[in-house]
Biopython code that builds the backbone (N, CA, C, O; Angstrom):
import numpy as np
from Bio.PDB.StructureBuilder import StructureBuilder

atoms = [
    (1, "MET", "N", (96.239, -134.719, 98.840)),
    (1, "MET", "CA", (97.226, -134.284, 98.211)),
    (1, "MET", "C", (97.331, -134.178, 97.123)),
    (1, "MET", "O", (97.945, -133.422, 96.370)),
    (2, "ASP", "N", (96.322, -135.457, 96.969)),
    (2, "ASP", "CA", (96.907, -136.399, 95.615)),
    (2, "ASP", "C", (95.402, -135.253, 94.547)),
    (2, "ASP", "O", (95.617, -134.843, 93.407)),
    (3, "ASP", "N", (94.163, -135.013, 95.252)),
    (3, "ASP", "CA", (93.480, -133.817, 94.892)),
    (3, "ASP", "C", (93.483, -132.866, 94.385)),
    (3, "ASP", "O", (92.614, -132.404, 93.645)),
    (4, "ASN", "N", (94.543, -132.386, 94.728)),
    (4, "ASN", "CA", (95.200, -131.021, 94.756)),
    (4, "ASN", "C", (96.189, -131.115, 93.721)),
    (4, "ASN", "O", (96.315, -130.013, 93.186)),
    (5, "GLN", "N", (96.589, -131.580, 93.455)),
    (5, "GLN", "CA", (97.276, -132.251, 91.758)),
    (5, "GLN", "C", (97.016, -132.443, 90.792)),
    (5, "GLN", "O", (97.651, -132.056, 89.810)),
    (6, "ASN", "N", (95.895, -133.171, 90.776)),
    (6, "ASN", "CA", (94.877, -133.539, 89.388)),
    (6, "ASN", "C", (93.686, -132.432, 89.576)),
    (6, "ASN", "O", (92.855, -132.535, 88.674)),
    (7, "SER", "N", (93.392, -131.390, 90.531)),
    (7, "SER", "CA", (92.715, -130.537, 90.078)),
    (7, "SER", "C", (92.921, -129.674, 88.677)),
    (7, "SER", "O", (93.914, -129.853, 87.971)),
    (8, "LYS", "N", (92.222, -129.031, 88.453)),
    (8, "LYS", "CA", (92.558, -128.057, 87.053)),
    (8, "LYS", "C", (92.854, -126.725, 87.211)),
    (8, "LYS", "O", (92.116, -126.273, 88.087)),
    (9, "SER", "N", (93.754, -125.703, 86.672)),
    (9, "SER", "CA", (93.689, -124.626, 87.388)),
    (9, "SER", "C", (93.514, -123.464, 86.907)),
    (9, "SER", "O", (94.451, -123.022, 86.241)),
    (10, "THR", "N", (92.627, -122.838, 87.029)),
    (10, "THR", "CA", (91.746, -121.587, 86.384)),
    (10, "THR", "C", (92.820, -120.456, 86.391)),
    (10, "THR", "O", (92.578, -119.426, 85.762)),
    (11, "PHE", "N", (94.040, -120.601, 87.097)),
    (11, "PHE", "CA", (94.417, -119.252, 86.720)),
    (11, "PHE", "C", (95.824, -119.604, 85.626)),
    (11, "PHE", "O", (96.470, -120.644, 85.502)),
    (12, "THR", "N", (95.957, -118.269, 84.930)),
    (12, "THR", "CA", (96.985, -118.119, 83.659)),
    (12, "THR", "C", (98.044, -116.955, 83.513)),
    (12, "THR", "O", (97.922, -115.730, 83.487)),
    (13, "VAL", "N", (99.526, -118.115, 83.399)),
    (13, "VAL", "CA", (100.736, -117.320, 83.063)),
    (13, "VAL", "C", (100.474, -116.133, 82.750)),
    (13, "VAL", "O", (99.246, -116.208, 82.719)),
    (14, "VAL", "N", (100.786, -114.784, 82.419)),
    (14, "VAL", "CA", (101.258, -113.548, 81.649)),
    (14, "VAL", "C", (102.729, -113.401, 81.149)),
    (14, "VAL", "O", (103.369, -112.511, 81.707)),
    (15, "ASP", "N", (102.895, -113.590, 80.900)),
    (15, "ASP", "CA", (104.719, -113.506, 80.257)),
    (15, "ASP", "C", (104.565, -111.990, 79.536)),
    (15, "ASP", "O", (104.269, -111.947, 78.342)),
    (16, "TYR", "N", (104.738, -110.971, 80.161)),
    (16, "TYR", "CA", (105.336, -109.497, 79.875)),
    (16, "TYR", "C", (107.015, -109.634, 78.677)),
    (16, "TYR", "O", (107.190, -109.476, 77.469)),
    (17, "SER", "N", (107.613, -109.871, 79.440)),
    (17, "SER", "CA", (108.918, -110.012, 78.819)),
    (17, "SER", "C", (109.154, -109.503, 77.444)),
    (17, "SER", "O", (109.880, -108.582, 77.071)),
    (18, "ASP", "N", (108.345, -110.343, 76.740)),
    (18, "ASP", "CA", (108.677, -110.079, 75.418)),
    (18, "ASP", "C", (107.656, -108.789, 74.980)),
    (18, "ASP", "O", (107.704, -108.735, 73.751)),
    (19, "LYS", "N", (106.670, -107.632, 75.547)),
    (19, "LYS", "CA", (106.521, -106.972, 75.330)),
    (19, "LYS", "C", (107.256, -105.375, 75.872)),
    (19, "LYS", "O", (107.860, -105.131, 76.917)),
    (20, "LYS", "N", (107.066, -104.863, 75.214)),
    (20, "LYS", "CA", (108.036, -103.482, 75.321)),
    (20, "LYS", "C", (107.086, -102.443, 75.537)),
    (20, "LYS", "O", (106.480, -101.992, 74.565)),
    (21, "GLU", "N", (106.859, -101.964, 76.784)),
    (21, "GLU", "CA", (106.086, -100.666, 77.327)),
    (21, "GLU", "C", (106.694, -99.430, 76.796)),
    (21, "GLU", "O", (107.795, -98.913, 76.985)),
    (22, "LYS", "N", (105.616, -99.081, 76.037)),
    (22, "LYS", "CA", (106.015, -97.554, 75.435)),
    (22, "LYS", "C", (105.653, -96.402, 76.067)),
    (22, "LYS", "O", (104.517, -95.927, 76.059)),
    (23, "LYS", "N", (106.798, -95.859, 76.721)),
    (23, "LYS", "CA", (106.129, -94.264, 77.477)),
    (23, "LYS", "C", (106.040, -93.187, 76.861)),
    (23, "LYS", "O", (107.025, -92.639, 76.366)),
    (24, "ASN", "N", (104.562, -92.604, 76.780)),
    (24, "ASN", "CA", (104.322, -91.644, 76.042)),
    (24, "ASN", "C", (104.627, -89.791, 76.505)),
    (24, "ASN", "O", (103.954, -88.865, 76.957)),
    (25, "TYR", "N", (105.350, -89.907, 76.277)),
    (25, "TYR", "CA", (105.701, -88.463, 76.801)),
    (25, "TYR", "C", (105.461, -87.122, 76.105)),
    (25, "TYR", "O", (106.229, -86.564, 75.321)),
    (26, "ASN", "N", (104.189, -86.674, 76.553)),
    (26, "ASN", "CA", (103.774, -85.615, 75.439)),
    (26, "ASN", "C", (103.556, -84.558, 76.094)),
    (26, "ASN", "O", (103.004, -84.567, 77.194)),
    (27, "PHE", "N", (104.096, -83.167, 75.304)),
    (27, "PHE", "CA", (104.677, -82.099, 75.554)),
    (27, "PHE", "C", (103.239, -81.410, 76.481)),
    (27, "PHE", "O", (103.205, -80.754, 77.522)),
    (28, "THR", "N", (101.959, -81.989, 75.411)),
    (28, "THR", "CA", (101.133, -81.030, 76.332)),
    (28, "THR", "C", (100.650, -81.925, 77.632)),
    (28, "THR", "O", (99.538, -81.512, 77.962)),
    (29, "LYS", "N", (100.941, -82.652, 78.210)),
    (29, "LYS", "CA", (100.910, -83.461, 78.961)),
    (29, "LYS", "C", (101.873, -83.217, 80.012)),
    (29, "LYS", "O", (101.768, -83.463, 81.214)),
    (30, "SER", "N", (102.998, -82.604, 79.259)),
    (30, "SER", "CA", (104.317, -83.112, 80.808)),
    (30, "SER", "C", (104.432, -81.769, 81.100)),
    (30, "SER", "O", (104.649, -81.363, 82.242)),
    (31, "VAL", "N", (104.244, -80.760, 79.742)),
    (31, "VAL", "CA", (104.649, -79.401, 79.883)),
    (31, "VAL", "C", (103.521, -78.287, 80.027)),
    (31, "VAL", "O", (103.476, -77.331, 80.801)),
    (32, "PHE", "N", (102.534, -78.740, 78.948)),
    (32, "PHE", "CA", (101.554, -77.130, 79.462)),
    (32, "PHE", "C", (100.787, -77.377, 80.030)),
    (32, "PHE", "O", (100.532, -76.429, 80.773)),
    (33, "VAL", "N", (100.019, -78.340, 80.214)),
    (33, "VAL", "CA", (98.698, -78.533, 81.218)),
    (33, "VAL", "C", (99.326, -78.169, 82.669)),
    (33, "VAL", "O", (98.504, -77.591, 83.380)),
    (34, "PRO", "N", (100.865, -78.418, 83.401)),
    (34, "PRO", "CA", (100.627, -78.431, 84.379)),
    (34, "PRO", "C", (101.556, -76.467, 84.318)),
    (34, "PRO", "O", (101.257, -75.627, 85.167)),
    (35, "PHE", "N", (102.011, -76.336, 83.820)),
    (35, "PHE", "CA", (102.219, -74.186, 83.410)),
    (35, "PHE", "C", (101.381, -73.567, 83.208)),
    (35, "PHE", "O", (101.689, -72.397, 82.980)),
    (36, "CYS", "N", (99.376, -74.006, 83.142)),
    (36, "CYS", "CA", (98.509, -73.147, 82.696)),
    (36, "CYS", "C", (98.177, -73.032, 84.125)),
    (36, "CYS", "O", (97.893, -71.998, 84.729)),
    (37, "SER", "N", (98.270, -74.541, 84.703)),
    (37, "SER", "CA", (97.219, -74.389, 86.192)),
    (37, "SER", "C", (98.317, -73.743, 86.775)),
    (37, "SER", "O", (97.884, -73.389, 87.871)),
    (38, "GLY", "N", (99.676, -73.321, 86.674)),
    (38, "GLY", "CA", (100.356, -72.872, 88.082)),
    (38, "GLY", "C", (100.324, -71.073, 87.153)),
    (38, "GLY", "O", (101.090, -70.249, 87.652)),
    (39, "ILE", "N", (99.733, -70.738, 86.286)),
    (39, "ILE", "CA", (99.368, -68.935, 85.616)),
    (39, "ILE", "C", (97.833, -69.132, 86.009)),
    (39, "ILE", "O", (97.166, -68.098, 86.018)),
    (40, "LEU", "N", (97.386, -69.955, 86.234)),
    (40, "LEU", "CA", (95.649, -69.965, 86.448)),
    (40, "LEU", "C", (95.488, -69.535, 87.896)),
    (40, "LEU", "O", (94.602, -68.770, 88.279)),
    (41, "GLY", "N", (96.538, -70.160, 88.771)),
    (41, "GLY", "CA", (96.688, -70.388, 89.822)),
    (41, "GLY", "C", (97.364, -68.807, 90.922)),
    (41, "GLY", "O", (97.041, -68.172, 91.926)),
    (42, "THR", "N", (98.222, -68.828, 90.087)),
    (42, "THR", "CA", (98.684, -67.316, 89.997)),
    (42, "THR", "C", (98.015, -66.694, 90.473)),
    (42, "THR", "O", (97.981, -66.218, 91.608)),
    (43, "ALA", "N", (96.830, -66.565, 88.881)),
    (43, "ALA", "CA", (95.756, -65.451, 88.576)),
    (43, "ALA", "C", (95.104, -65.067, 89.782)),
    (43, "ALA", "O", (95.001, -63.982, 90.353)),
    (44, "LEU", "N", (94.584, -66.504, 90.098)),
    (44, "LEU", "CA", (93.327, -66.688, 91.372)),
    (44, "LEU", "C", (93.652, -65.652, 92.494)),
    (44, "LEU", "O", (92.971, -64.741, 92.966)),
    (45, "VAL", "N", (95.420, -66.264, 92.873)),
    (45, "VAL", "CA", (95.656, -65.538, 94.214)),
    (45, "VAL", "C", (95.332, -64.717, 94.274)),
    (45, "VAL", "O", (94.480, -64.140, 94.950)),
    (46, "ILE", "N", (96.649, -64.261, 92.785)),
    (46, "ILE", "CA", (96.510, -61.940, 92.551)),
    (46, "ILE", "C", (95.616, -61.605, 92.862)),
    (46, "ILE", "O", (95.448, -60.735, 93.715)),
    (47, "GLY", "N", (94.479, -62.398, 92.056)),
    (47, "GLY", "CA", (93.211, -61.634, 91.989)),
    (47, "GLY", "C", (92.072, -61.538, 92.992)),
    (47, "GLY", "O", (91.180, -60.696, 92.891)),
    (48, "THR", "N", (92.154, -62.541, 94.072)),
    (48, "THR", "CA", (91.580, -62.555, 95.232)),
    (48, "THR", "C", (92.387, -61.751, 96.414)),
    (48, "THR", "O", (92.030, -61.894, 97.583)),
    (49, "CYS", "N", (93.112, -61.190, 96.185)),
    (49, "CYS", "CA", (94.537, -60.234, 97.182)),
    (49, "CYS", "C", (93.658, -58.934, 97.097)),
    (49, "CYS", "O", (93.411, -58.321, 98.136)),
    (50, "PHE", "N", (93.150, -58.472, 95.808)),
    (50, "PHE", "CA", (93.153, -57.290, 94.931)),
    (50, "PHE", "C", (91.798, -57.359, 94.816)),
    (50, "PHE", "O", (91.375, -56.209, 94.698)),
    (51, "GLY", "N", (90.746, -58.309, 94.789)),
    (51, "GLY", "CA", (89.572, -58.222, 94.651)),
    (51, "GLY", "C", (88.635, -57.568, 96.415)),
    (51, "GLY", "O", (87.980, -56.655, 96.918)),
    (52, "VAL", "N", (89.248, -58.866, 96.650)),
    (52, "VAL", "CA", (88.386, -58.417, 98.442)),
    (52, "VAL", "C", (88.533, -57.183, 98.842)),
    (52, "VAL", "O", (89.223, -56.528, 98.061)),
    (53, "PRO", "N", (88.341, -56.890, 99.306)),
    (53, "PRO", "CA", (88.163, -54.748, 100.296)),
    (53, "PRO", "C", (89.022, -55.098, 101.018)),
    (53, "PRO", "O", (90.146, -54.602, 100.946)),
    (54, "SER", "N", (88.574, -56.424, 102.247)),
    (54, "SER", "CA", (89.234, -56.358, 103.483)),
    (54, "SER", "C", (90.277, -56.951, 103.233)),
    (54, "SER", "O", (91.001, -56.545, 104.141)),
    (55, "ILE", "N", (90.910, -57.676, 102.600)),
    (55, "ILE", "CA", (92.354, -58.360, 102.187)),
    (55, "ILE", "C", (93.439, -56.965, 101.094)),
    (55, "ILE", "O", (94.569, -56.480, 101.149)),
    (56, "LYS", "N", (92.624, -56.876, 100.514)),
    (56, "LYS", "CA", (93.407, -55.523, 99.810)),
    (56, "LYS", "C", (93.573, -54.462, 101.007)),
    (56, "LYS", "O", (94.734, -54.110, 101.219)),
    (57, "ASP", "N", (92.463, -53.844, 101.906)),
    (57, "ASP", "CA", (93.166, -53.064, 102.678)),
    (57, "ASP", "C", (94.097, -53.433, 103.349)),
    (57, "ASP", "O", (95.115, -52.766, 103.161)),
    (58, "LYS", "N", (94.178, -54.196, 104.038)),
    (58, "LYS", "CA", (95.817, -54.701, 104.624)),
    (58, "LYS", "C", (96.628, -54.765, 104.283)),
    (58, "LYS", "O", (97.581, -54.768, 105.062)),
    (59, "ILE", "N", (96.875, -54.876, 102.666)),
    (59, "ILE", "CA", (98.134, -55.386, 101.889)),
    (59, "ILE", "C", (98.667, -53.801, 101.568)),
    (59, "ILE", "O", (99.750, -53.281, 101.832)),
    (60, "VAL", "N", (97.237, -53.145, 100.766)),
    (60, "VAL", "CA", (98.231, -51.156, 100.913)),
    (60, "VAL", "C", (98.555, -50.411, 102.239)),
    (60, "VAL", "O", (99.598, -49.810, 102.498)),
    (61, "ASN", "N", (96.973, -50.635, 103.379)),
    (61, "ASN", "CA", (97.597, -49.816, 104.366)),
    (61, "ASN", "C", (99.142, -50.377, 104.585)),
    (61, "ASN", "O", (99.855, -49.484, 105.042)),
    (62, "ASN", "N", (99.823, -51.601, 104.379)),
    (62, "ASN", "CA", (100.970, -52.180, 105.758)),
    (62, "ASN", "C", (101.859, -51.406, 104.573)),
    (62, "ASN", "O", (102.975, -50.967, 104.849)),
    (63, "SER", "N", (101.286, -51.266, 103.225)),
    (63, "SER", "CA", (102.503, -51.165, 102.452)),
    (63, "SER", "C", (102.632, -49.494, 102.398)),
    (63, "SER", "O", (103.783, -49.117, 102.181)),
    (64, "ASN", "N", (101.907, -48.723, 102.515)),
    (64, "ASN", "CA", (101.815, -47.560, 102.954)),
    (64, "ASN", "C", (102.378, -46.770, 104.429)),
    (64, "ASN", "O", (102.891, -45.652, 104.486)),
    (65, "ASN", "N", (102.161, -47.543, 105.370)),
    (65, "ASN", "CA", (102.934, -47.326, 106.718)),
    (65, "ASN", "C", (104.251, -47.243, 106.553)),
    (65, "ASN", "O", (104.860, -46.291, 107.040)),
    (66, "ASN", "N", (104.813, -48.103, 105.933)),
    (66, "ASN", "CA", (106.284, -48.576, 105.577)),
    (66, "ASN", "C", (106.716, -47.327, 105.004)),
    (66, "ASN", "O", (107.900, -47.033, 105.168)),
    (67, "GLU", "N", (105.750, -46.300, 104.169)),
    (67, "GLU", "CA", (106.785, -45.669, 103.262)),
    (67, "GLU", "C", (107.252, -44.308, 104.404)),
    (67, "GLU", "O", (106.424, -44.081, 105.286)),
    (68, "SER", "N", (108.506, -43.451, 104.388)),
    (68, "SER", "CA", (108.524, -42.089, 105.345)),
    (68, "SER", "C", (108.625, -41.020, 104.071)),
    (68, "SER", "O", (109.336, -41.422, 103.150)),
    (69, "SER", "N", (108.042, -39.779, 103.905)),
    (69, "SER", "CA", (107.640, -39.178, 103.250)),
    (69, "SER", "C", (109.064, -37.811, 103.591)),
    (69, "SER", "O", (109.306, -37.738, 104.795)),
    (70, "THR", "N", (109.571, -37.235, 103.072)),
    (70, "THR", "CA", (110.436, -36.046, 103.210)),
    (70, "THR", "C", (110.300, -35.030, 102.451)),
    (70, "THR", "O", (110.236, -35.070, 101.222)),
    (71, "VAL", "N", (110.236, -33.848, 103.290)),
    (71, "VAL", "CA", (110.133, -32.450, 101.934)),
    (71, "VAL", "C", (111.130, -32.060, 102.423)),
    (71, "VAL", "O", (111.443, -31.931, 103.607)),
    (72, "LEU", "N", (111.801, -31.806, 101.267)),
    (72, "LEU", "CA", (112.880, -30.674, 100.253)),
    (72, "LEU", "C", (112.636, -29.284, 100.187)),
    (72, "LEU", "O", (111.783, -28.799, 99.445)),
    (73, "THR", "N", (113.526, -28.480, 101.116)),
    (73, "THR", "CA", (113.003, -27.042, 100.536)),
    (73, "THR", "C", (114.437, -27.064, 99.527)),
    (73, "THR", "O", (115.446, -27.770, 99.504)),
    (74, "SER", "N", (113.850, -25.681, 98.575)),
    (74, "SER", "CA", (114.764, -25.406, 98.262)),
    (74, "SER", "C", (114.965, -23.795, 97.883)),
    (74, "SER", "O", (113.997, -23.037, 97.822)),
    (75, "THR", "N", (116.245, -23.389, 97.651)),
    (75, "THR", "CA", (116.086, -21.959, 97.247)),
    (75, "THR", "C", (116.611, -21.576, 96.538)),
    (75, "THR", "O", (117.764, -21.905, 96.259)),
    (76, "SER", "N", (115.900, -20.676, 95.949)),
    (76, "SER", "CA", (116.517, -20.212, 94.000)),
    (76, "SER", "C", (117.578, -19.087, 94.624)),
    (76, "SER", "O", (117.457, -18.531, 95.716)),
    (77, "ARG", "N", (118.841, -18.859, 93.479)),
    (77, "ARG", "CA", (119.479, -18.168, 93.657)),
    (77, "ARG", "C", (119.275, -16.622, 92.344)),
    (77, "ARG", "O", (119.557, -16.732, 91.151)),
    (78, "ARG", "N", (119.017, -16.000, 92.658)),
    (78, "ARG", "CA", (118.889, -14.750, 91.389)),
    (78, "ARG", "C", (120.430, -13.881, 91.012)),
    (78, "ARG", "O", (120.448, -13.000, 90.152)),
]
sb = StructureBuilder()
sb.init_structure("model")
sb.init_model(0)
sb.init_chain("A")
sb.init_seg("    ")
for serial, (resi, resn, name, xyz) in enumerate(atoms, 1):
    if name == "N":
        sb.init_residue(resn, " ", resi, " ")
    sb.init_atom(name, np.array(xyz, "f"), 0.0, 1.0, " ", f" {name:<3s}", serial, name[0])
structure = sb.get_structure()
């Protein structure tokens, strides 16, 4: 035990209590970059859906099959 008390420690104590951490909220990092990433992601998904023919056919055919058409006839009176 005496050897441990007499040996020099190579560790130092760091006290951060006096330093205040500055929080940097930047508009570019916190708002603009996520917004642009969302826009680019949305454009990529929509572009893929309408750019790939097999996906486009499935989307267009499904919406056309659900529509019903009605024929209206009119009589003209003179």
